N, C-alpha and C positions, 0 to 999 in steps of 0.2 A: 844618870844611867851610864853604865860602862859599855863601850863598843869595842869588841875584841880585835877586829881586823885593823881598825883605825888606831887602836890603843889609846883611847881618850875617854874621859868621863864628862858628860855634858847634860845640862838640864833639858828635858824634853820641850819645855816652853820656849827656851832660847832657840832651839832648833826650829820650832814652828814660826816664831817671830821673824827669824832671819830668812826663812823660806818665803814668808809673805813679802818681805822687802825685796828679795830677788825677783819674785814673780811680778810685783807691781812695777818695778823699774824697767824690767825687760819688756813687759807688755805695753808700757807707756811710750817708750822711745825706741824699742826694737834693738836695744844694745845694753851693754854693761851687766847683763844678767850673769853670764859666765864669770865676769871679773868679780862681781860681788860674791858669787858663790865661792870662788877661789879665796877671796879675802876672808870669808867666814870660816872656811875649812882650815886655813892656815893660821890666821891671826886671832880669830874669835874662839875656835874650838881646839886649836893646837895640834893639828895633824902635821907631822914632820917629813912625811914621804911625798915628794912632788909627783912621783909616778902614780900615787893613789889619788892625789888631789885632782890631777888633770881629768881622768875619765869620770870621777865623781862630779866635778863641776859641770862637765859637759852633759852628764846625765840629767842634771837639773834644768838645763836649757831645753830639754826635750818636752818638758811639761807645759811650759808657756805656749808654744805653738799649738799643741793639741787643744788648748782652751781658747787662746786669743785669735788664732787664724780664722776659725769659722765665724767669729764675731766680726772681724775685719772684712771678711767676704760679704757678710750680710750688710755691712755699712758701705760697701763699694769703695773700700780703701786699701785694696791690695792688687798688685800687678802680678798675676800668677805666672805668666810667661817669663818675666824677669826673674822671679824667685826660682823657677825651675832651672833656668840657665845658670844662675849663680850656684844653685845646689848641685847640679850635675858636675860642673867644674870643680866644686868643692869635694866631691867624692874622690877624685884623683888626688887633690892636694892633701886631703885628710889622711890618706894612706901613707903618703910620704912624710907628712908632718909628725904623725904619731911615732913612726919608726925613728926619725931623727931625735925627737924629744926623749924617747926612752933610752937612747944611747948617749946623748950629749947634754941633756938638761935634767939629769937625775939628782943633782946636788942643789939643795935649797939656797946655798950662798951664791950660786951662779944663776939660779932661776929668778930670784927676787929682783936683782938689778935689771935683768933683761926685760922682765915683766913691766917694771916701772918705766923704763925707757920707752917702750912701745906705747904705753898709756899716755905719757907726756907728749909724744909725737902726735897722737890723735887729738888730744885736747888742744894742742897748738893749732892744728888745722881748723878745728871748729871755731876757735877764737879769731883766727884770721878771716874766716868766712863771715863771722858776725861783724867784724870791723869793716870789711869790704862792702857789707850790705847796708852801710849807714848813708848811702848816697841819696840824692834827691828823688822825689817821686817819679820823675820822668825816666830815671835810670833803673827803676826796679826791674828785676828779672822776671821771667815767666813764672818761675817757682814762687816768688813772693806774691805776684798778682793772683796766681791760682790759690795760694794758701789764704790770702786775705779774703777772696771771694767766698771760699769754703767756710772760713771762720764767721764772716758776716751772715752767711746763709744759716748756719747752725744757731747763732745767737738770736736770729729772727724766728726761730722755731721751725725751720725747714727740715726736710729729711735729707740725710747724707747722700743717698743714692741719686738725688736730683742733680747734684753737682759733683758727685764722686767719679770714680773711674767708670766711664760709660762705654768707651769704644777702644778696642784693641785691634789694630790692623797690622797684618804681617805681609810683607812683600819680600822679594829676594834681597837679602842683605840689609833689611830695615824693618824695625818694629815701631809702630806709632801708637801712643795712648793719648787719651783725652781726660783731663781732670781739671775741675774748676774753670771750664771753658777755655783752657789752654791746651795746646798739643805738645807732646814730648816724644822725641824719636831717638832711637839708638841702634847701632849695629850689634846683632846678637853675639858676635865674636868677642866684643868688649866685656860683657858680664861673664861670659864663660871663662875666658882666660884670667880675669880678675878673681873669679871664684876659686880657681886653682891656687893662685898666689895667696889669697886671703886664708884659705883653708890650711895651707902649709903652716903659716904663722900661727893661726888660732889653735890648730891641733897641737903644734909643738909647745904652746904655752898652756894648753888645757882650758881654753875658754871657748865660748860659742862662736865668736867671730862677728857678732853684731856690732861691736865697737869699731870694727874695721869696715863692715858692710855699710853701716849707716853713713859715715863720712864719704865713702865711695859713691853712694847713690845721691847724696845731697851736694857734695862738692864737685865730683867729676861728672856725674850724669845730670846734675841740676834738677833733681826731683824734690817736690815738697815733702816735708817731714810727715804730713798727714797720711801719706800713702807709703812711706818708707818703713814704718815700724812693722806692719803686718807682713810686708814683702821680705824684710830681713828675717823675721821670725821663722817663716817657712824655709828659707834658704839655710838658716842655721840648723834647723831640725834635720835636714838631709845630710849635711856633712858631719854634724855632731854624731849622728847614729853610726856613720862609717868609722869615725875616729874611735868611738867607744868600743865598737866591735873589734877594731884592730888592737887596741890596748889589751882587751881581754884575751884575744888570740895570742898576744905576745907574753901572756902570763901574769897580768895584773889582776888581783882579786879585789872585787868591790865589796864595801861594807853595806850590805843590803838593808839591815835594820836602820842604820843611820840615814841612808839614802831615802828610805821610805818616809821617815818623819819629815825630812826636809821637803820632799815632794808634796806632802800634804799642805805645807805652808805655801809653797810656790803656786800650787793650784788655786788656793784662796786669793793670793795676790794677783794672779793672772786674770781673774774674773773682773777686777775693778779697772785695770789699765785701759782697755779699749773704750769703755764708756766715759772715763774721765778725760782721756787725752784729746778727744774731739772738741772739747771746750777750752783747751789750753792754747794760747797764742803760739804760732809757729816759732817765734823768737824765744819764747819761754821754754819750749821743749829743747831747743838747742842749748840754751844756757844751763838748763838742768843737767843735761848730759855732760856738758863740759865741766861743771862743778863736781859732779860725781867722779869723773875721771881724774881731775886734779887732786882731789882728796885721797883717792886710792893711790895715785902715783907718789904723793908725798909720804904716805904711810910706808910704802915699800922702799923708799930711799932712806928711811929711818929718821926723818925730820920731825916726826911726832909719834 
């Protein structure tokens, strides 16, 4: 099928299958959906205009939150206050990032190495975290303890809300949540300012930002992966919508027939992620995300 605006000819079935992959990965780990969407648009389907790829890829990251976020809420696996803080900060960053990208990253030869470099940086951070987490049982972090308790509870046939996010307390300058019988607290200014910075980078590169939000929440904030995916998905939806609107305002025309077919696949893949991910070990989710990022980074450096 020929798509006029994108100027490509692609099989409808290939579009649907790639959409399923994007939706499944993003809803499972809360990241890499925008990256996989960009890889598909550039390397699989052959779009040569980076300024079209960016808002198209971000549009696909809006589908997963619409489907996955309500499921994560019902499973008590999302921190809404954190997602909103990251998202509101992301609105400011997305406006700046889309402007910078349209003017300074419109050449594919410049866009690809920048894209690959950022991916390798994030994959390296996750690998370092996995290496650091190999300590003795007595040295396990709160995040690991909470994740293990949740995993054992689910494997025993328990309900997720019995050990999921149950309490969220807000005081002046501090928000505290409880998950897996462990408490996690943070200053609201940290996710707000981080949301600004992450949205600048993700909007400039035309990705959802989950591949930056997830390491931020797991490495910097020390939260378990089981509650990070849904939280990241909601935050991504907020600043992706802002970025897409700004690209369109700046004159980028989206290919709606192409986008519609991909969205159908993303919707199907997004339904499976929240149900499957709660049975996957915490370490397995991190390794999966790291491997996806490494493969994509290698692809964009031209090594395979």
